[in-house]
C-alpha positions in Angstrom: 136.7 104.5 20.4 136.8 108.1 19.1 134.2 108.8 16.4 136.8 109.3 13.7 139.1 106.4 14.6 138.2 102.8 13.7 139.8 99.6 15.0 141.3 99.0 11.5 143.0 102.4 11.7 145.0 101.8 14.8 147.8 99.7 13.4 148.6 102.3 10.7 148.5 105.2 13.2 150.6 103.1 15.6 153.2 102.6 12.9 153.5 106.4 12.5 153.5 107.1 16.3 156.3 104.6 17.1 158.6 105.4 14.1 161.5 107.5 15.4 161.6 109.3 12.0 159.2 112.2 11.5 158.0 110.8 8.2 157.5 107.3 6.8 156.9 105.7 3.4 153.9 103.6 2.7 156.3 100.6 2.4 157.7 101.2 5.9 154.1 101.6 7.3 153.0 98.5 5.4 155.9 96.5 7.0 155.1 97.8 10.5 151.3 97.1 10.0 152.0 93.7 8.4 150.0 94.6 5.2 150.8 95.1 1.6 152.1 98.4 0.4 148.9 98.7 -1.7 146.7 98.2 1.4 148.8 100.7 3.3 148.4 103.3 0.5 144.7 102.8 0.4 144.3 103.1 4.2 146.7 106.1 4.4 144.7 107.9 1.7 141.5 107.3 3.7 143.2 108.5 6.9 144.4 111.6 5.1 140.9 112.3 3.9 139.8 112.2 7.5 142.6 114.5 8.7 144.5 111.9 10.7 147.6 111.9 8.5 149.2 114.1 5.9 151.6 113.4 3.0 153.8 115.1 0.5 155.1 113.8 -2.8 158.9 113.5 -2.5 159.9 112.3 -5.9 158.6 110.1 -8.8 155.7 108.2 -7.2 157.1 108.3 -3.6 155.2 110.0 -0.8 156.2 110.8 2.7 153.5 110.3 5.4 153.2 111.7 8.9 150.6 111.7 11.6 148.8 114.9 12.3 148.2 116.4 15.8 144.5 115.3 15.4 145.6 111.8 14.4 148.0 111.5 17.4 145.4 112.7 19.8 142.7 110.4 18.3 145.2 107.4 18.5 146.0 107.9 22.2 142.4 108.6 23.0 141.4 105.3 21.4 144.0 103.5 23.5 142.6 105.0 26.7 139.1 103.7 26.1 138.1 100.6 28.1 137.9 97.4 26.1 
């Protein structure tokens, strides 16, 4: 596993990789990762701190999230590693 990607990160990164839209809400990511929106927000903030995702406020309390180039590369690198 790449140094900056943990097993627990993969379902969140996967949700962003497979989404046909370029950005997603925390609720959409939570649904795809089968977690609560609160858990998704917490993990996404952590991933953002590590440079794997980015976000932008798009109204009231809403944020749009997207995977960064580094996040996409780390995700696919993690998948290529032997189990």
